[in-house]
ZABAVEX-496827 format. One record per residue: residue in one letter; x negated, y, z negated of N, C-alpha, C in turn. Coordinates in steps of 0.2 Angstrom, whole numbers, plus 5000, padded with zeros to 4 digits. Example, Ala and Ser with C-alpha at 12.3 -4.5 7.8 and 13.67 -1.06 7.14 Angstrom:
2
A493449724961493849784961493449844961S493649894965493249954964493650004961
//
This chain:
785
X480149234894480249294897480849324892X480849394891481249424886481949424889X482349404884483049404886483349464889X483649464895483949524899484449564895X484349624894484849664890484749734892X485349774895485249834897485549884892X485149894887485249944882484849994883X485050054885484650104887484550154882X483950164879483750214874483550274877X483550324874483450394876482750404879X482650434884481950434887481550484884X480950474884480550534880480550604884X480650604890480650664894481250674897X481550724896482150744900482750704898X482850684893483450644891484050684891X484550664894485150694893485550684887X486050734886486350734879486750664878X486950634884487450574882486950514880X486350514881485950464879485950444871X486350484868486350464861486850414859X487250404865487750344864487750304870X487150274871487050234878487650174877X487750154884488150094885487850044888X487949984885487549914887487949904894X487549854898487949834904488449784902X488349744897488849694894489549744892X489349794889490049844887490349864894X489949894898490249924904490649874909X490449814908490749754912491249724908X491349744902491849704898492549714900X492949674897493649674899493849754898X494249784902494449864901494849874895X495149824891495449844886495149884881X494449884881493949924876494049994878X494250004884494250084886495050104883X495450064884496150094882496550084889X497150044888497550034894497850094896X497950104903498350164905499150154905X499450224905500150214906500350194913X500650144914500650104921501250134925X501850144922502450174925502850204920X503250264922503650304918504350314921X504850324916505450344919505850374913X506550404915506750444910507450404907X507650434901508250404898508850444902X509450424902510050444905510150514904X510050534898510150604896509550654896X509050634900508450674901508150694894X508250664889507950684883507350644881X507250584884506750534882506350504889X505750494887505350474893505050404890X505150354895504850294893504250274897X503850224895503350204899503050124898X502750094902502550034902501750034900X501449994896500749984895500549914893X500049894897499749824896499549814888X499649754885499549744878498749724878X498449744873497749724872497649654872X497249624875496949554874497649514877X497949534881498549494883498749524890X499049474895499349504901500049534900X500249534895500949554893501049634893X501549664896501749724896502249744890X502149804886502649834881502949894884X503449904881503949974884503850024877X503750084879503550134874504050194875X504350224870504650284870504150334868X504150394871503650454871503850514868X504450524867504650584864505150574858X505050604852504650654851503950634849X503850564848503250534846503150464850X502650444851502550384854502750324849X503150284852503250224848503450164853X503350104850503450044854504250034853X504550014859505249994860505349924858X505749904853505849834851506249794856X506149734856506549694861507249694861X507549704855508249714854508549784857X508049834858508349894861508349884869X507949834872507849844879508549834883X509049804880509649794884510049864885X509849914881510149974881509750024886X509250004888508850054892508950054899X508750114902508850124909508050104911X507950104918507250084920507150124926X506550114929506250164934506650144941X507050094941507350084947508050104946X508150164948508850194947509050244954X509750234955510050264961510650314958X510650374961511150414958511650424963X512350444961512850454965512750524968X513150544973513050624976513150674970X513650664966513750714961513150714955X512750664955512350654950512650634943X513350614943513650604937513650524935X513450484939513350424938512750394941X512450334939511850304941511850224941X511550204946511550124946510750104943X510750064939510050034936509949964938X509449954941509249884943508649864937X508849804933508549794928508449714928X507849694929507749614929508249574934X508249614940508649584945509449594944X509749624939510349634937510549704939X511149724939511349794940511849814935X511749874933512149914928512349984931X512850004928513050084930513050114923X512750174924512750224918513150284920X513650304915514050364916513550414913X513350464917512850514914513150564910X513850564910514250614905514350584898X514450514898514550484891513950444889X513550424894513050374892513250304892X513950284893514250214893513850174899X513650124897513250074902513750014903X513749994909514249944911513849894916X513749824914513549784918513949774924X513549764930513949744936513849674939X513149654938513049584940512549554935X512649484935512249434931512149374935X511549374939511449314944510749284943X510649224945510049194946509549214951X509949244957509549274962509649354961X509049394961509049454960509449494965X509749554962510049594967509549644969X509749684975509249734979509649784982X509349844983509649884988510249914985X510349934979510949964977511050024980X511750044981511950114984512650134982X512850194982513550204981513950204987X514650184987515050184992515150254995X515450265001515550335003515950384998X516550344996516950384991516750384984X516150344982515850344975516250304971X516750264973517150224969516850154968X516450134971516150064971515350074972X515050014970514350004970514149944975X513749964981513649904985512949884984X512749824985512149794984512049724988X511449704988511249644993510949594988X511149534989510849474986510749424992X510049414992509849384998509949425005X510349395010510549425015511249455015X511649435009512349445009512449515005X512949555007513149615004513749615000X513749644994514349644990514549714988X515149724986515349784983515649764976X515449814972515849814964516349874964X516949854963517349914962517449934955X517450004953517450024946518050004943X518650014948519250014945519549954942X519349904946519549824943518949784941X518349814941517749774939517649714943X517749714950517749654954517249664958X516749604959516249594963516549564970X516449594976516749554981516249554987X516149504991515749504997516049555002X515549585005515749635011515549615018X514949585018514549565024514049505023X514149455027513849395025513549365032X512949405034512649385041512249315040X512249275045512049205045511549195051X510949175050510549155055510649085057X511249065060511448995061511949005067X512048945070512548945075513348955072X513748985075514448975073514748905074X514948885068515248815068515848815073X516148865074516748865078516648875086X516048885087515848895094515748835098X515948835104515948775109515248755108X515148685108514448655108514148675115X513448665115513148665122513448615126X513348635133513648585138513148515138X513548465138513148395137513648345140X513448315146513848265149514048205146X513548175141513748125137514348145132X514448205129514948235124515548235129X515448265134516148275139516348195140X515948155142516148085144516448055138X516148055132516448025126517148045124X517248125125517948145123518448125128X518248115134518748095140518948025139X518447975137518547905137518747885130X518647915125518747885118519347935115X519947915115520447955112520447965105X520147925101520147935094519547995092X519148005096518648055095518948115097X519248115102519548175105520148205100X520548155097521048175092520648205085X520148175083519748195078519448265079X519348275084518948345086519548395086X520148385089520648425089520948445082X520948395078521148395071520748455067X520048445068519548485065519648555068X519748565074519748635077520448665074X520948625073521648655071521548675064X521248635060521148655053520748715052X520148725056519748785056520148835058X520448835063520848895066521348915061X521848865058522248885053521948915046X521348895044521048925038520848995041X520549005046520349075048520949115049X521549105052522149145052522349155045X522349115040522549125033522049175030X521349165031520949205028521049285031X521249295037521349365040521949385037X522449345036523049375033523149385025X522549365022522549365015522049415012X522149475011521649515008521249505002X521449454999521049434993520449394994X520549365001519949315002519249345004X518849315004518149345006518149345014X517849395017517649405024517349345027X517449335033517149285036516349295038X515949235038515249255039515149275046X514549315048514449335054513849285056X513949255062513449205064513049245070X512349245069511949265073511549235077X511649165077511349115081510749075077X510549015080510048985076509448985078X509249035083508549045086508249105083X508549145077508249195074508149195067X507849235063507749245057508049315055X508349325049508549395048508049415043X507749475046507149515042507449565037X507949605039508149665035508849685036X509249715033509949735035510049795031X510549835032510749895029511549905030X511849915025512649915025512849995025X513250015029513550085028513950095022X513850155019514250155013514950165014X515150175020515950165021516150095022X515750055022515849985022516049965030X515950005035516149985041515649955045X515049965044514549935048513949905045X513649855048513049825045512549825051X512049845050511449835055510949795052X510749745056510349685055509749685059X509149675057508549665061508349595061X508249565066508149495067507549485071X507149435071506649415075506649345077X506349315082506349245083506049205079X506349145078505949095074505349085076X504849095072504149095074503849015075X503549005079503248945080502448945078X502148885078501448885076501048945080X500848995076500549055079499849065077X499449005076498749015074498548965069X498048935068497848895063497748935057X498048905051497948935045497348915041X497048965038496448965035496448915028X496048875026496148835020495648865015X495848865009495448895004495248834999X494648814998494448754994494348784987X494548754982494348764975494048704972X493448714969493048664967493048664959X493248714955493248714949493948714947X494248664945494948654944495248624938X495748634935496048594930496148524930X496248504936496348434938495648394938X495148434939494448404940494348374947X494848384951494748364958494748434963X494348424969494448474973495148494975X495348554976495948574978495948624983X496448624988496548674994497148704994X497048774996497648814997497748835004X498248845007498448875014498348945012X498048985017498049055017498249085023X497949135026498149165032497849145038X498149165043497849155050497249215051X496949215056496449265058496749315063X496449375063496649425067496749405074X497349425077497549405084497849345084X497949305079498249235080498849235076X499149285073499749295070500049355072X500249375078500449435080501149445078X501349505075502049515072502549505078X503149465077503549465082504049515083X504249535089504649585090505349575087X505649635085506249625081506849655086X507449635085508049645088508449685083X508749735085509349765080509949745082X510349725078511049705079511549745075X512049775078512549815075513149775074X513349765068513949725067514549765064X515149775068515749805066516049755061X516149775055516349725050517149715050X517449755053518249745053518349685058X517949685064518049635068517549575069X516949595065516349555065516049545072X516149605076515849605083515149625083X514749585086514049595086513749625092X513449685092513049715098512349725097X511949705102511249725101511149795102X510749835099510549905099510049905105X510149945110509649955115509050005113X508549985114507950025112507650065118X507950065123507650085129507550165129X507950195125507950275124507350295121X506950255118506450275115505850305119X505550365119505150385124504450345123X504150325129503550285129503650215128X504250185127504350125124504050065130X504150095136503950045141503250055144X502950095141502250115143501650075139X501250045141500750005138500150045137X499950065130499450105129498750065130X498849995130498249945130498149915137X498549955142498549915149497849915152X497449965151496749965154496349905151X496449895144496049845141496349775144X496949765144497249705147496949695154X496849745158496649725165495849715165X495549745160494849725159494749665157X495149625153495049565151495449515155X495649535161496149495166496649465162X496949495158497549465154498149495157X498849455156499449475159499549545157X499849585161500149655160500749645156X500849695152501549705148502149695153X502549655151503249655156503849685151X504149735154504649755150504449805144X504849805139504749855134504249825129X503849875125503349845120503749815114X503449775111503749745105503749795099X504349795096504449845090504649815084X504549845079504749815073504949875068X505449865063505549915058504949935055X504849995053504350015048504249975042X504849955040504749905033505249855033X505049795033505549735033505949745026X505749775021506249775015506849825016X506949845023507549895024507349965023X506749985021506550055020506550095028X506550045032506550085039507250095042X507750085038508450095039508750145033X509050195035509250245030509950265032X510450255029511150285030511150345026X511650395029511750455025512350435020X512450475015512850455009513550435011X513850465017514450455019514650405024X514050365027514050315031514150335039X514050395040514250425047513650425051X513050425048512350425052511850375049X511550345054511050295052510350305055X509850325052509250335055508850275054X508450255059507950205059507350225061X506750195058506050215059505750145062X505550145068505250095072504550095073X504150045073503450045075503250005080X502850015085502649975090502249925087X502249865088501749805086501049825088X500949865093500249885095500049935090X500449965086500350025081500050085084X500250095090500050155093500650215093X501250195092501850235091502250215086X502550275083503150265078503750315079X504350295079504850335081505450335076X505750385075506350395071506850415076X507450385075508050385079508750375075X509150405078509850385074510250345079X510650295076511050245080511750285082X511850265089512450295092512850225092X513350235088513750175087514250155093X514450215096514850205102514550165107X513850175109513550155115513050105112X512950085105512550035103511850055106X511550115105510950135107510650185102X510150215104509750255100509750335102X509650375098509550445100508950465096X508350465100507750485097507750555094X507350555088507350625085506550645084X506050585084505450605082504950545085X504450565089503950515090503250535088X502950495084502250505082501850445086X501250475090500950435094500150445091X499750405092499050405091498650345095X498150375099497750335103497450275099X497250295093496950245088497450205085X497750225079498350185076498650235072X499350225070499850255066499750235059X499650285055499550275047500150235045X499950185040500550145037500850185031X500450245029500650295023501050345027X501350385022501650445025502250435029X502650385028503150365032503850375029X503850425023504450425020505050475024X505650455024506050495027506850485024X507250525025507950515023508450575025X509050575022509550625023509550675017X509650735019509850795015510550795013X510650825007511450815005511950845010X511750885015512250905020512450845024X512150795024512250735027512150735035X511850795037511750795044510950815046X510650835041509950855041509450795039X508950785043508550725042507850755039X507550735034506850755032506450695033X505750715035505350665035504650685034X504150645033503450655033503150625040X502650665042502350655049501650685048X501150645053500450655053500350705060X500950725063500850745070500350805070X500250845065499850905064499150875063X499050825062498350795060498350785052X498850815048498950795041499650785040X499750745035500450725033500850785030X501350805033501750865031502450855031X502850895028503550885027503950925033X504450895036504850925041505550905040X505950945043506650925043506950935051X507350895052507750895059508450905058X508750955061509450975060509850935065X510550935064511050905069510950915076X510650975077510450995084509850965087X509450925083508850895085508250935084X508350995082507751035081507351025075X506651015076506251005071505951065068X505751065061505551125057505051095053X504451125053503951115048504051155041X504151115036504051155029503451165026X502951125027502351125025501751125031X501251155030500651145035499951165032X499451155035498851165032498451105032X497751105030497351055031497351015023X497950985022498050955016498650905017X498750855012499250805014499850805009X500350805012501050795007501250725006X501450705001501750635000502250634994X502550574993502850564987503450624986X503950634991504350684991504950664987X505250714983505850714979506250774979X506850774981507350824982507750844976X507950904975508350924971509150904973X509650914969510350894971510650924977X510450994979510751024985510351024990X509651004990509251004996508851064997X508951104992508651174993507851174991X507651124988506951124985506751054985X506051044987505750974987505150974982X505050924978504350924975503950864978X503350874979502950824982502250834979X501850774981501150784979500750824984X500350854982499850894986499150904984X498650914989498050924988497750984991X498051034990497851104993497251124992X496951124985496351154984495751124987X495751054986495151014989495550944990X495250904995495550844996495650804990X495250804985495250754979495650784973X495850844974496250884969497050874970X497350834965498050824966498550854961X498950884963499450924958500250904961X500650924958501350924960501550994963X501750994969502051064972502751064973X503051124974503751134975503751174981X504251144986504251184993505051204994X505051264995505751294996505951275003X506551245003506751225011507051285015X507151335012507351395016506751435020X506251445016505751475019504951445018X505051385016504351345017503851365011X504051405007503551435002503351364997X502651364997502451304993502051334987X502151304981501851324974501751264971X501151264966501051214962501451224956X501751174953502151174947501751134942X501151104943500851074938500151104938X499751104932499051124931498751074927X498651014929498450954926497750934928X497350984930496550964931496450934938X496950924943496950904949496950824948X497150794943497150724942497850684942X498350724945499050694945499050634949X499350574946499450514950500150514953X500650524950501350524953501850564948X502450564949502950604945503550574946X504050594941504750574941505150624939X505650654942506050704940506550684935X506850714930507250694926507950694929X508450654926509050654929509450724930X509250774925509650834926509150884930X508550854933508150894937507850954935X507850954928507451014924506750994922X506550934922505850924920505550864925X504950864924504550814928504150764923X504150704923503750664919503250654924X502550664922501950654926501450614923X501250564927500650534926500050564928X499550584924498950614927498350574924X497750594926497150564924496550604925X495950584923495350624924494750564925X494150594926493550544927493550494923X493650514916493450454911494150454906X494650464910495350454906495850424911X495950354909496450324913497250354912X497650344916498250374917498650394911X498850444910499250464904499850504906X500250514901500950544902501050614899X501350654904501450734902502150744904X502450794901503150814904503050894905X503250914912503150984914503851004916X503951074915504651094918504651094925X505151084928505251064935505051134939X505151194936505051244940504251274938X503951234934503251254932503151274925X502551274923502451294916501951254912X501951254905501451224901501651144901X501151104901501251034901501251014894X501750974892501750934885501450864886X500850854884500450804885500750754879X500950694881501250644877500850584875X500350574879499950504877499150524878X498850484874498050474875497950404872X497850354878497850284875497150254875X496650304876496050284875495850264868X495350214868495150194861494650244859X494650244852494150284848493450284851X493250214852492550194853492450224861X492950224866492750254872492750324872X493150364868493250434868492650464864X492250424860491750444856491050444860X491050424866490450424870490450484875X489850504876489750554881489550524887X489950544892489750524899489550574904X489250554909489050604914489650624918X489850684918490350704922490050714930X490450684934490150684941490250754944X489650774948489650834951490050824958X490550864959490950854966490550904971X490250864976489750904981490050894988X489950944993490050944999489450935004X489450885007488750865011488850885019X488550935022488650945028488450885033X488950885038488850825043488450845049X487950805050487550815056487750775062X488350745062488550695067489250715069X489450785069490150805071490650775068X490650765061491250745058491850795058X491650855059492150915059492250945052X492050915047492150935040491650905036X491350945031490850905027491050845023X490650805021490850735018490750755011X491350735008491450745000491150684996X490850704990490450654987490550674979X490350624975490250624968489550604966X489150654963488450644962488350634955X487950584953487850564946487050584945X486850624941486050644940485950674934X485450674931485250704925485450774925X485550804919485750874919485150924922X484550894920483950934922483450874926X483250894932482850854935482150874933X481750824932480950834931480550864937X480250914935479950954940479350904944X479450904951478950864955479050794955X479550774952479750704952480250684958X480150634961480550604966480950554962X481650544963482050494960482250444965X482250384964482550324968483350344969X483650324974484250344976484650284977X485250274974485850224974486450264978X486650234983487250254986487750204985X488450224983488950184982489450194988X489750134989490250134995490850104993X491450144992492050114990492350064995X492750024992493149974997493749995000X494049945003494749965007494650005013X494050035014493950085020494450145018X495150135020495650185019495750195011X495350225007495450235000495050294998X495250334993494950394991494650374984X494050394983493650384977493350444974X493350494979493050564977493650604975X493950594969494450634967494450654959X494850694957494850714950495250664946X495550614949495750554946495350504943X495650464939495250404936495150364942X494450344943494250304949494550234948X494650204954494750134955494150104952X493550124953492950104951492650124945X493050114939492850144933492250104930X492150034932491649994929490950024933X491050034939490550064943490250134941X490750174939490550234937490150234930X490350184926489950174920489250144922X489250104927488550074929488150134932X488550184935488150244938487750284932X488150284926487850314921487250284918X487250214919486650184917486050174921X486350184928485750194933485450264932X485750314930485550384929485050384923X485350344918484950344912484250304913X484250264918483550224920483250264925X483350334927482950364932483250364939X483750344940484050354948484450414948X484650434954485150474956485650434960X486350444959486850404963487350444966X487450434972487950474976488550414979X489150444978489750414979490150444984X490250424991490550454996491150434998X491550485001492250475004492050485011X491750435014491550425021492050435026X492050445032492450445037492850375037X493450385037493950325037494350325029X494050375025494350375018495050415018X495350395013496050435012495950505010X496450545012496550615009496250675013X495950655019495650705024495950705030X496550685032496850695038496750635043X497150645048497150585053496550585057X496150635059495550625063494950595058X494950605052494450575047494650505047X495250485046495550415046495350375052X495450405058495350365064494650365067X494250405064493550415067493250345068X493450295065493050225065493450185070X493950215075494250175079493750145084X493750075085493350035089492650035088X492450065081491750065080491650065072X491950025069491850015061491150005060X490950045055490350045052489850095055X490050125060489550185063489650255061X490250285061490250345058490150345051X490350295048490350295040489450285038X489150255042488450245042488050315042X488350345048488050415049488150455042X488750455039488850495033488450475028X488250415027487750395022487050415023X486850415029486250435031486150505030X486750545031486750615029486750625021X487050585018487050585011486350575008X485950525011485250505008484850575009X484850595015484450655017484650715013X485250725012485450785008485150785001X485150724998484850704991484150724991X483850704996483050714996482950794997X483350825001483250895002483450944996X483950914992484250964987484250934980X484050864979484050844972483550804971X482950804974482350774973482450694974X482850674979482950604981482350584984X482150514984481550494987481850454993X481750464999481950435005481550375006X480950365002480650295003480950244998X481450264994481750224989482450224989X482850204994483550214994483850134995X484350134989484750074989485450084991X485850044992486550054993486949974991X487549994988487949934987488749954986X489149904987489849914987490149844988X490849844986491249784987491749784993X491949734996492349725001492149765007X492549815009492249865014491649895012X491549905006490849925003490349875004X490449805004489949755006489849755013X490449765017490249765024489849835026X489949885023489449945025488749935022X488749895016488049875015487649845020X487949785022487649745028487449805034X487949845036487849885042487249935040X487149955033486650005032485949965032X485949905030485249865029485049845036X485549835041485449805047485449845053X485749905052485649955057485250025055X485050025049484650075047484050045043X483749995045483249955041482649995038X482550055041481950095038482050135033X482750155033482950195027483150155021X483550105022483850065016483450015014X483150015009482649965006482949905003X483549915000483949854996484649874996X485049824996485749834995486049774992X486649774989487049724986487749734990X487849674994488549664997489049624994X489449644991489949614986490549594990X490849534990491349504994491449535001X490949535004490949575011491249545017X491549585021491649555028491049555032X490949505035490349495039490549495047X491149475048491349465055492049475055X492249535059492949555058493449515062X493249465066493649415069493849375064X493649365058493849315053494449345049X494449415049494949445044495649445046X496149485042496749465044496949515050X497549505052497849545058498149615056X498449615051498749685049498349735049X497749735045497249775044496749785050X496549735053495949735058496249765065X496849735067497049745073497249825074X497349855069497449935070496849965071X496249945069495649985070495249955076X495249885078494949855082495349825088X495949835089496449795092496349725091X496349685096496249615094495749585099X495449535096494749505099494849485107X495449465109495549445116495549515120X495849565118495849635121495249665121X494849675115494349725114493749675111X493449635114492949595111492349645110X492249695114491649735112491749765105X492349795104492449835098492249785091X492449725092492249665087491449655086X491149655092490449645092490049705089X490249765091489949825088490149825081X490649805078490849815071490649765067X490449715069490249655064489549655062X489449645056488749645054488349585056X488649525056488249465058488049475065X488249525069487949535076487249565075X487149595070486449635068486049605063X486149545061485849505056485049505058X484849505064484149495066483749555064X484149615062483749675061483549695053X483849635050483749645042482949645040X482749695036482049705034482049715026X482549745023482549755016482849695012X482849705005483149655001483849655000X484149605000484849595001485149544996X485649564991486049524987486749514990X486949454992487649444994488049404987X488549434986488949404980489649394981X489949334981490549324983491049274979X491649294977492049244974492249184979X492149124976492349064981493049054982X493549084978494149074980494449144981X494149184985494349244987494849234993X495449254992496049244997496149305001X495649355001495649415005495149415010X494549425008494049415013493649345010X493749295015493649225014492949215012X492749175007492049155005491649135011X492049105016491649085022491249135025X491549205025491149265028490449255025X490349265018489649255017489249185018X489649135018489349075020489049075026X489449095031489249105039488649155039X488649215035488049255035487449225033X487549185027486949155025486649105030X487049065033486749025038486449055044X486649115046486349155050485649175048X485649205042485049225039484449165038X484749105037484349055037484049035044X484449035048484249025056483749075058X483849135055483349185058482749185053X482649145049482049135044481949205041X482549245038482449305034482249285027X481849335024481549335018482049385013X481849375007482149435002482849445002X483249385002483949395002484149324997X484749334994485049284990485849284990X486049234989486849234989487049204982X487449244978487749224972488449214972X488649154970489349124971489749124964X490349144964490749144958491349094959X491349034956491848984958492548994956X492649044952493349054950493649124951X493249164955493449224956493749234963X494349274963494549294970494249364972X494749394976494349464978494249514973X494749524969494649564963494449524957X493849534955493549484949493949504943X494049454939494449464933494049454926X493549404927493249384921492649424920X492549454913491949494912491249464913X491249394912490649364913490449364920X490849364925490749374932490549444934X490949494931490649564932489949574930X489849544923489249554920488649514925X488749464926488249424931488049464937X488649484940488549524947488149584946X488249624941487949684940487249684937X487149624933486449614931486049604938X486349564943485949554948485849614952X486249654952486249714957485649764953X485649764947485249814943484549784944X484449714943483749694944483549694951X484049694956483849704963483549774964X483849824961483549894962482949904958X482949874952482249884948481749854952X481849794955481249764959481049804965X481549834968481349854975481349934976X481649974971481650044971481250084967X480950044962480550074957479850074958
//
């Protein structure tokens, strides 16, 4: 048999222009170094005159630092000690900034450029902030908070919370201890001596201002999850949760190809419903006295109402007792935001059932909360669009919320009144404010869901305007320290992220980089057509797609159809940006060269289309999305000469799951499919993702049954390829093995399982990529031609 090689020559009839530079499958699946590595992150110099960026080194996992103006040059190792980083915090006057680099802290004087080192530790510092008076820098190491005073260059501890029992506290009642101390005089004397020494040391510590503050003991029944120190140094708010017990059997990941030559096993995660997040308690510590009070959460509206009560009753489970379990929005402390003066603290809390999220301010006198904003959803609250903070007036809170159905920017004044600054059927994200809070820059997709630029929003009248014109492919941006310019990472369909500088008030972009290789740029690629497909299933808006097809269709010819399904569910692939699936995009070029037409959809559940699009799959994963793909196939037949008798589908992760659903729930339409690293049964996936959409298996077993492909395996008729990395620590290889056993027992034909012993969820080896896509190509050639 002739050796398999996908080198596509120009077809004799209807060959598109790009056929002059065909790409082989081996090239398409090669290490992406051949394309040119993207600009990964960017930041400004302290004087706003220079932009730096990171880029992966070719043929190496190492990253190099580059300066981009006036020309691109690599920064030498000896220069790194003088550089700032992307981790920077400004004081209120923007005259100084704290830089976090390699876990150490530095302060930069933005008038003189002088750089002063604050810390040098083996344990990295975190969460730097300026004190209320600006004279000190506060930061956290582990769970301890420190302050660096600029005047004397002294680092001193400010707060030391401890998840342990206070050594000075009386021991628990025990009759044997009481008996011993009563009968044995020596033991009693030794105890009294220890107590006296401890009391004397504490008295001396309180009298001596040069000594460190006492630790705050929170008990040995909890763990500390997060904390936030007030800039005035008066308060520490700590989030704690109970010490967890065994909350579910942990999955074991076997590895068969190892350096040792022996089988090895890794502990991984538990399954959905078996590692429920534990409720957190907020503790307010007054640092002058170390007095600890629990913050009452009872004032949060709806906190005692159970949105899952009907499900509990239907499954004969115990009803909810007391308040719902809550946690901070982010255990890294991002759910706790002090204003710069330390007079107001905003907290963002989320229900563990993920049906509600609240923002409230702490009432220090009453140790309670004053609710400001509640976002509820009968499906689930988005884990994105949760940014919030204080404006420079120190009284006005700003936030992102999906309460209108799309993420938009709001402010809440000291009177509690909420005001929308943006609105419409588009999403706002990545908010950055100017110095006086009169204007915000943010990411926006106002033109179409996949067209991203930087917008400016006037805080006075809510006027929105685009300040970049970079083809809709903006990835992110960073304002310069003087707030006059924006460093913008942008991309395009065949261009990985590059760097440009744009005036902050809008204007022509100065494009600084093009990291693509000459070989990649020399090729002519099929530019995807951005299409809108009418929904026949009540989606409420058309389904957006990218269509790959010949420039001219041959008259009278019907073309076999390949549908691509992106992964992650909540991800956007139909955009003007460089796709996550750049290899697949090259593969689509190859398929078109061989006579297929290819459609890539942002099905319901995808990012970029608002709340209702995202939550359409609640309790029915794989159903609305499949309706969208059926519509897509029929639309290709009606508008682009697609052959409904020759329809294939493929994708990885969520795309693999959807491939199963397509072949098993619409077996007459889909003739072939490749399910890559697929979920086959949602009861085996993780809790954080799955419980949002399907609740938990004990509460909502029907949702799991309706949404799991293994329940539909008996309906398989077409040709199926399953491909899975055997050390996948996201979707376990066991998912595919269980499906294989099910197909064996059902005596199904025309399916195969390809296993990759050294690949995790995201493949890294070019040989694995090639083998997998060779199989996909051969599958479509056998079954759709």
